[in-house]
N, C-alpha and C positions, 0 to 999 in steps of 0.2 A: 767225252765231255760235252761235245756239241749235241750228241743224242740226248743227254740228260737235260741240256738247256731247252731243246725244242720240246721235250716231254713237259718240262715245267711250264713253258709258254702255252702249250696246248691245253694242259689241265687248268691253267688259269683262265683261259678263254672259255672253256667248257663249263667250269663250275663257279662262275661269277667273279673270278679274279680276286687277288688279295688286296687289302687296303693297309699299307704300312704306316707307321707312326702311331703315336698314342691316341686313344680315343678320349675325348674330353669328358670329364666328370665334374659337374658343378661343385664349388667348395662347399663343405658341410656347414651346418648352422653354427653360429658362434657359441662358444662355451659359456660366455657370460650370461647372466639371467637378470641383470639389473643395470641401470645407468648410473645411480648415485655412488659416489665413493664413500668409504667409511668416514664418518665425521660430518658429511654433508647434511644440511638441514632437510628435514622431511617436507616435500612440497605440499602445501595445502591446496592441492588441485585435484579435481576429479579427472582421472585418466581412463579414457574409454576408447578402444581402437575403432569403435563404430559411431563415435559422437559427431563426426563431421558430416555435413551434408554433401551432396555431389559436387557443389561448388563451395569449397571450404570457406571462402571469404564472406559468404552470406551469413555465417555464424556471427558476424559482427553487427548484423541488422541495419546496415546502411545502404539505402537505395542508391545513393551517390557513389559509393565505392563499388557497388555492383556494376553500375554503368561505366565507370572508369575502367574496370578490369575488362568488361566486354569490349570497349573501344580499343584498349591496348592489345588485346588478343587478336583483334581483327586487323590492326594497322601497324603493329610494331615491326620495324625493319629487321631487328635482330632475329625475331622469329621467322620472318620471311627468308632470311639467309639460312637459318637452320633448316627450314623446310626444303629449300632448294638443295642444300648439302645432302639431306636424306634422300631426295629424289635422285640425285646423282649417284649416291651409293647404291640405291636399289637398281638403277639402270646398269651400273657397273656389275652388280651381282648377276643380272640377267645376261649380260654380255659374256660373263665367265661361264655360265650354264650353257649358253649358245655355242661357245667355242669348244665345249666338250662333246658336242653332237657331230653329226655328219655335216661337212662343209661342201657345198657345190658351187662351182664358178663357171660361168660361160666365157668364151673368148672367140674373137674373130680378128683376122688379119688380112690386109691386102698389101703386097709388097712387090717391088720391082728388083730383080736380081740378075747380075751378070755372072754366068758360071765360068769359072776359070778352068778350062780343060787341061791346061798345062799342069795344074796342081794334081791332076789325076794321072799324070804320066802320058798324056795324049799329045803328041807333037804334031804340028802342022794342021791341026783342026781348029777352025775358028771358035772363039768363046761366044756362045749365044747369050742374048739378053732376054729374060723371060719374066712373065708376071705369075705370081703365085697367090691364090685365094684360099683361105681356110676358115673354118668355123667348127667349133666343138665345145666340149664341156669336160671339166675335171672335177673330181671329188676327193675328199680326204676324211679318214676316220681314224681316230686314236683308240686302240682297244683298251687303253688305261689299265694295263695288266696289274699294276701295283698301287693303283688308287691315287696317283698324284693329282689327276684331274678332279677327282671327287673331293680330295682334301682342299683343292684350290676353290672349289665351289663352296665348301663349308666355311673356309676363311672369308670369302667375299660376303657370304650371307651373315656371318657373325659381325663383320665390320659394319654392314648395313644395320643390324640390330643395335650395335653400339651407338650409331648415329641417331637411330630412332629413340634410344633411351636418353641421349644427350638432348634431343629435341624436347622430350617430355620434361627433362630437367629445366630447360630454358623456359618452357611454359609455366612450370611451377615457380621458378625463380621470379619470372616477370610478375605473376600475380602477387607474390609476396612483396616485391618492390613497389608495386602500385599501392598496396595497402599501407605499407610503411610510409610512403611519401604522403599519402592521404592523411594519415595520423599526424605527421609532421605539420602539414598545412593547417589542420584543425587545431593542434596545440599551439602553434605560433599565432594563429588568429586570436585564440583566447588569451594568450599571454600579452599580445599587443593591446587588446581591448582592456585587460586588467591594468597594464602599465599606463595607458592613456587616462584611465580613471584615477590612477595613482598620481599622475602628473596634475590632473585637475585638482585633486585633493591637496597636493603639495602647494599649488598656487594659492588655494584658499588658506592653507596654513600660513603662508608667507604674509598674506594680507591680515589675517587674524593676529599674527605675532606683531606686526607693525602697529596695529591699533592697541594691542596690549602694552606695548612699550610706550606708546604715546600717552596711554592712560596712567602709566606709572605702575610700579610693582613688578615689572618683568624686565630682566636685564637685556641690554641691547645685543648681547651674544646670542640670544634666542633667535633674532632675525637672521643672523649669519648661519646659524644651524639649520633653520628652515630653508634658506636659500641654498645651502649646500645639498640638502636633501632633494630639492627641486632639480638642481643641476645634475645630480646623480641620476635621477629618474629619466631626465631628458636625454642624457648621454646613452642610456641602455636602449632607447627606442630605435635608433637607426640600425644597429646590428640585427635586431629582431626583424625589422622590415627587410633587410638584405637577405636574411635566412628564408623569410617567407617567399620572396621573389625567386630565390634559387630553388626552393622546393616546388614552387609552381612550375618553373621552367623544366625541372626534372620530370614532373608529371606529363608535361607536353612532350618531352622526348620519349617517355614510355609509351605514350599514345600515338607515336609516330607523326607528330605534328611540329611545325615550327612555332615557337612562342608567340610570334606575331599574328599567327593565323588561328590561335586557339585560346579559349578562355577557361581557366581553371575554376571548378566549382568552389563555392564557399561552403566548406564542410565544418559543422560544429562538433566539437569533441564529445559533447553530451549525446549526440546522435549515434555515436560509435559504441555499441554495447560491448560489455565484457563477456566473452563466451562462457557458458556455464561449465563446459568440459572441454578437455584437450584430447584429440584423437591419437593417442599414443598406446602402442601395445608393447609386447616383449621385444628385445633386441633381435631374436630370431625372426620375428615378423617384419621388423624394419628393414632387414637386408633384402627381403623379397618385395619391398615396396619402393624404396628410395631409388629414383632413376639414375643417380650418379653411381650407386653401387651396381645396379643392373648393367650400366654401360661398362664399368670396369670388368664385370664378369664376361660380357660379350667380347671385349678385347682380349681377355684371357683365352676364350675359346678360339678366337682367330689366331692367336699366337700358337696355341696348341696344334691347330690344323696346319699351320705353316711348317711345323716339324715334319709332318707327313709329306708335304710338298717337297721339302728338301731331301727326305729320305728316298722318296720314289725316284729322284734324279740319279740316285746311285745304282739303279736297277735298269734292265733292258726296257726299251720302248718298242712297241710294234704298231705300225700304222699301215693302213690300206689306202692307196692313192690311185684309183682307176682313172684313165683318161681316154676319151674318144674324140677323134678329129676327122673332119671331112676336108680334103685338100684337092685342088685342081688348078690347072693352068688357065682355065677360063671360068668366069662366074657362072655360066650356064651349066657347067659340069660339076659344080661343087656338091650338089645334093644327089648325085648318082651313087649307086651302091659301090661301084668300083673305086670311088674316091675316099671311102671310109678306111680308117685305121684305128686301132685301139690298143691300149696296154693296160694290164691289171696285174697286181701282185702285192704281197706284203713286203714291207720295208722294215727291217730290224736294225736298231741301233743299240750298241752296248758301250757304255762308258768304260774306257780302259785306263787312260792316264790323263789326269787333268791337273797335275802338279799340286794335288791336295785341295783344290778349289771346292769340290763338291762336299767333301767332309768338313771343311771349314765353314761352309754355308750351313751345314746341318748343325754344327756346334753353335753358330750364331743364332739359328732358330731356337735351339734349346735355351740359350741364354736369354733371348727375347721372351720366351714363355716364362722363365723364372722371374724376369723383371715385371712382366704383366701380373704374375701371382703376387709379388711383393706390393705392387701398386694397388691391387685389389684389396689386400689386407689392410694397407694404409688408409684407403678410402673408407673401409668399414670402421676403423679405429677413429678416424676424423669425425665420421657421422656420429659415433657413440659419444665422443667428447663434446660435440656441438649440441647434442640433445641434453647431455648432463648440464652443460653451461646454461642452456636456456631454460631448463627446469628450475635451476637455482634462481636465474634472473626473474622468471615469472613468479616464483614463490616469494622471493624477497621484494619484488615489485608489488606484489599483493599486500605484503605486510607494510611496506613503505606507504602505499596509497592510503591504507587504513590509518596509519600513524599520522600522516600529513593531514588527513581529514580531521582527526581529533585536534591536531595542533592548530589548524586553521580556525576551527570552531572556538578553541580556547583563546586564540589571539584576538578574534572578533569580540569575544565576551570581555577580554581584558580592555580593549580599546573602548567598548561601551561604558564600562565602569570608570575608566580614566576620564572620559568626557563628563560622565555624571558627577564625578568627584570635583572636577574643575568648575563646573557650572555651579556647584554648591559651595565653592570656596574652600574645598578640602584638599585640592591637588594643584600641581604646578602645570603651566603650559608645556614645559619641556617634557613632563611625564606624558602628557596627551600626545605630543609629537612622537615620542618614542614608542608608545603603544600603537599608534597608527602605523608607524614604520614596521613594527613586528607583524601586525596584521597583514599588511600588504605583502611582505616577503613570504609569509606563510601561505598566502593565497597563490602566489606564483609558484612556490614549491609544490603545492598540492596539484596545480595544473601539470607541472612537469612530471610528477609521480604518476598521475593518471595516464599520461601519454606514454611513459616508460613501461607501464604494465601492459598497455595495449600493443606496444611495439614488441615486447618479449613474447607475448602470446601469438602474435602474427608470425614472428620468426619461428616459434615452436610448431605451429601448424605446418609451415614449410619444411622444417627439418624432420618432421614425422611423416612427410610425404602424404599429407592429408588428401582425401579424394577431391578430384577436380575433374572438369569436363573439357576435354580438348575438342575443338570443332572438327567435324569429319573432313 
């Protein structure tokens, strides 16, 4: 039995050693070939996986947004933390690789010792007190016969790759958040400007209604109606201003600045173009691009390698630990040849009985791999659902923006005709007020539809993992 064991160890050392545990194989491409569910509306969008520029947000044609993203990427503290976490993971992987190689340590000692002669059976002889000086070095090397060390390195490198992918996801998410907040600021500024114009118009309507009542022919109830519309408009203004302040503060946070030390740019919604195409390819391409999916795949590889680590613990380990020491009673004699001593030889350890601990740890590693695989599949499904949702949101947002544009034009024309009819004595003042109210509401709805379309497209760029450039 011992002879067979040593033959096995010798053959492993001579022929490259075995590596136990399963080899990692990346999950195959998804079987699905489309994002839309049966019954979904066909998106009226141009889908081109190569449509995005290197910095995807430049597709919106806003120099202010470009500057905001650049500032956020250079100063955001969440990204700084992600970069530090990645640096730590890479350093840990280097440490694991270093631990698998030869370890050499030096040692030196100076001690005072009283020799107890009686403990050696020498009676009547005084116990001398001596000084002992030593200096030397020891080394250690694990032959890693069954690949536990190699699997440990693989796991550490995969964990670092997972953190790198998570860092990329953080950069991509940050750029998306900046664009979304910039769109919010632009939309709120335009809504506030439109509402302030509505309030000014409503005040003029109140005065016009009062004069009409004084002139006769217009019921006093028209004044109450005009005043109610004015009060309604004025009440809508503070919440919008509060939302604008919150959005500006959010931009400051993304830029890594305190609100009191930073000024948000005044972005116009009209300056944010609607991209002509969305950079979206097949689902099989998406799983190779989205950093959250790549991070889940790297975690799966790390969990698979951990099975090999736990399996190797069930097998013998062979280490070589040479030691060389120079010792003498006087410091001047330490470096004499006669003061030297050394020991060298292999050390074999074989797990015999651990009360089921090692096999339980292997089962736990297998379960962790199965968990990582399920999480990977769930991440892929969530990505597909997210893209499907955003495709519909973008398609419906495009249709809504077009419909609201027509509605706003029609409402403006209706208000113009109502004014003309009233001036020519063919219409009532209440009809004029109602037509103006419809025109104002249609204008606000059009602004909101334009912003919603741009938000959906920005989110779709992020969900499709559009090309972006991370600083070196």
